[in-house]
N, C-alpha and C positions, 0 to 999 in steps of 0.2 A: 525431445525428451528421450532419454535413452531407453534401451528395450528393458533394462532391469527396472527402471522407474515405471515404465509402461505397465509391466507385468504385476508392479506393486499396486499401483494405483486400480488396475483390473481387479486384482485379488482382494482389494479391501472391500469394495462394494459401497452401497449408499443405503443409509436408513432412512426410511421414509418419515415425514413428519408426523404422520398418523399411522399406527400399525393397527389393522383390524382383522382378528384371526376368525374366520367362519369355516365350518365343516366344508370338506371337498365333496363336489357333487360332479355328475357327468358333463355339466357345463362349465364347471370350474376346476382345472387341474391341480389348485393348491390354494392355500389361503391367500386372500387378498391383503396386499401389502402396500399399495399405491394405486393412485387414480389412473385409470386406463389412458395412456397418451400422454401424461404429465411428464415433465422432465426435471431433473435436478442436477446440482453442479457439486462435484466433489473436489476439494482441495488438498494439496499436500505441500510441505515445505513453505509454508507463508512466512514472509519476513516483514518488518515495517520499520526499517532503521531511519535514523534522522539522516537527511542530506542536506549539507551546508550549500546555498545557492549563491549567498552574496556575503562579502566580509571586507572589513576595514578596521584600521586600528588609530588610536590617538593616545598620547601620553600626558599626564598632569603631573609636573613637579614644580607646579607654581607656588605651592605653600598655601594655597586656597582653593575654594571650589571654581571649577570652569563648567560653562554651559556652551556646548557646541552644537551645531547642525552637521551631522557626518553624511558624507556621501558613501554608500556602500556598493562597492562595484560588484557586478555579477561575475562569478567564478564557475556556475554550470547551469545547464538547462535541463530541466526534467520532461519526460513524455510520457504520456499514458498510451499503452498500446496492447493489443491481444493478438496472439499469433498461434496459428495451428503447428504441430509438432514439425510439419514439413517446411515451415517457414514461411507460409503463404498467408494471404490476409483472411480474416475471418469476416463473414457477412455482417453487416451493421446491427442486424436485430440480434444475433447471437453475442456480439461483442457488448452490447448494452445489457445483455442478461448477465454475463460473465463479470463485467465490472460492478454492478449492482450487488451480485453475490460476493464477491471480494469485499466490497464495502460493508456488508453485514459481518463478515468475518473478522474484520479488523477493527469494525466500529470507528471508522473515520468517514469525513465528507471527502469523496474522491473525484479526481477530474474524470471526464468522459474519455473514451478511446479516441486517439488522435489529437488531444489537447497537449499542449506545452506551456511550460513557465513562460511569462513574456517579458516582464520588467527587465530592462538591461542595468539598471541602478536603483537602490533604495536610499531614501533620505530619512536620517533618524535624528531627532532633536533630543539631547540627552545632558543630564548633569553629572559632571564627574568630581565627586565630593572627596574622594581619596587619592593619595600620591600613588602614581605608577601607571602601569599601562592597561588600557581597556580595548577590548574586542567587541567592534559592532557587527551585527550579522543578521542574516535572514535566512530561512530554511523551510523545509517541509519533510514530513514523513514521505518515504517511498514505499508503497506496499506492493508486493509481488508474491506469486506463487504459481504452482504447476495446477492446471483444471483439467477435468474430463467431464464431459457432459454423459448423462445417463437417461435413458427414457423408459418409462413404464410400459410394459408390453402385457396387455391384457388385464393388468392389475395384479398379476401374481410374481412378476419378477422384473428386475432392472437390466436393462440392455446397454452395455457399455457403447460410446459413441466417439465422437471427435476430443481430441486432447490437445494441450499445448501449454503455454506460458502467457502470462498476463502481468502488467504492472501499471500502477497509476500512482498519482501523489495527491497530498492532502492540501488543506488551506495553508496560507502562508503565515509563518510564525517569525517576528523580528524582535531584537532586543540588544542588551549590551552585557558584558561580562568583565568584572575586573579580575586580572590575571591572578590575584592573590586569593581571590574568593574559593569556595568550595560548594559548587552548585550540585544539585541532585544528579544522580547518574542517569536518570531518566529523563533529563532536560537536554535542549538543543544547546543550551550554554556550557554543558558538561564536554558535548562533542567539539564545540568551538575552542573552549580552552584546551582540551586535550592536543588539537591539531594545529592551532594557530597562536597560543601563547608562548 
């Protein structure tokens, strides 16, 4: 993470899930804003684009419907990882917390730290009813972002701690798209058509 990004993250701060305002006392230097000793993860620049992991194509100019089982070859592997800004490894407990926090931010089921997509190929049985070219595919959302951990100090302020970059991937999505179709821009089919048709 660059100095500029680190400064931005540190300057933004963290909003506690529950804000409790109480009058200051000699034993309490300021209003209570968090549970003493608790931690929170702040995120910036979160993304969750589709990543195509497997792809293959077939054409149907037979004049009728075709039904085929397609072998969709792997073109990319995805990895889930959590790194410190120094490039060093993060202890497993913290990595688990960060991935869980990212999962909540992107509202996806994500792979745990260190996991890879495994399948070398996908087999898809499909009907091709229209004339033309079809792309068969599999893929996932790849979620990523810059994180920073904050610790609640005495209940009155958040103290910035470790920071870095994390990424993971969602459950597998597979399907087919006719190259003359107009799939939703939010779909994996749209990405496949744009890059492979």
